[in-house]
C-alpha positions as CSV (number, residue, x, y, z in Angstrom):
1,X,69.5,58.1,30.5
2,X,72.2,57.1,28.0
3,X,75.0,58.7,26.2
4,X,74.8,58.5,22.4
5,X,77.2,59.6,19.6
6,X,76.5,63.1,18.3
7,X,77.4,61.9,14.8
8,X,74.5,59.5,14.9
9,X,72.1,62.4,15.1
10,X,71.1,64.9,12.4
11,X,70.1,68.5,13.2
12,X,69.5,71.2,10.7
13,X,69.0,74.1,13.1
14,X,71.5,76.8,14.1
15,X,72.5,76.9,17.8
16,X,71.5,80.1,19.6
17,X,74.2,79.9,22.2
18,X,71.7,79.7,25.1
19,X,71.4,75.9,25.1
20,X,71.5,74.1,28.4
21,X,73.8,71.2,27.7
22,X,73.1,69.7,31.1
23,X,69.6,68.8,30.0
24,X,69.5,65.5,28.1
25,X,68.0,65.4,24.6
26,X,64.9,63.2,24.0
27,X,65.2,60.8,21.1
28,X,63.0,58.1,19.7
29,X,64.0,54.4,19.4
30,X,65.2,55.1,15.8
31,X,67.4,58.0,17.1
32,X,65.1,60.6,15.7
33,X,65.4,63.8,17.8
34,X,62.1,64.5,19.6
35,X,63.4,67.4,21.7
36,X,66.9,69.0,21.8
37,X,67.7,69.9,18.2
38,X,69.5,73.1,19.3
39,X,71.5,71.2,21.9
40,X,72.6,68.7,19.2
41,X,73.6,71.6,16.9
42,X,75.6,73.2,19.8
43,X,77.3,69.8,20.5
44,X,78.3,69.5,16.9
45,X,79.5,73.1,16.8
46,X,81.6,72.5,20.0
47,X,83.0,69.2,18.5
48,X,81.5,67.1,21.2
49,X,81.6,63.4,20.4
50,X,78.8,62.3,22.8
51,X,75.7,63.8,24.4
52,X,73.3,62.7,27.2
53,X,70.0,61.4,25.8
54,X,66.7,60.0,27.1
55,X,64.4,57.6,25.3
56,X,60.9,57.8,26.7
57,X,58.9,54.7,27.5
58,X,56.0,53.6,25.3
59,X,52.6,53.4,26.9
60,X,52.8,49.6,27.1
61,X,56.2,49.8,28.8
62,X,55.0,52.3,31.3
63,X,52.0,50.1,32.2
64,X,54.3,47.2,32.8
65,X,56.5,49.3,35.1
66,X,53.5,50.7,37.0
67,X,52.1,47.1,37.6
68,X,55.5,46.1,38.8
69,X,55.7,49.0,41.2
70,X,52.2,48.1,42.6
71,X,53.3,44.4,43.0
72,X,56.8,45.3,44.4
73,X,56.4,48.7,46.1
74,X,59.9,48.8,47.5
75,X,63.2,49.2,45.6
76,X,66.0,46.7,46.2
77,X,67.5,49.1,48.8
78,X,64.3,49.0,50.8
79,X,63.1,52.5,49.8
80,X,59.7,53.2,48.3
81,X,59.5,54.3,44.7
């Protein structure tokens, strides 16, 4: 999860007032909003400068991660994934 600038996002929707701002928005690599347009609109309305976001893995990236987990089934702290 990362924090991005709200000004970098464009949302044309009107916030409903029921947005859960604790849930990160989902954005593409080009900062296109995939999920969370209402949360971005609410952040803009509230004057927030930054918002939590999540960039999902591509299928190829996920396959690499899964292979690594099979090869190294333990985290650096000794716990299993």
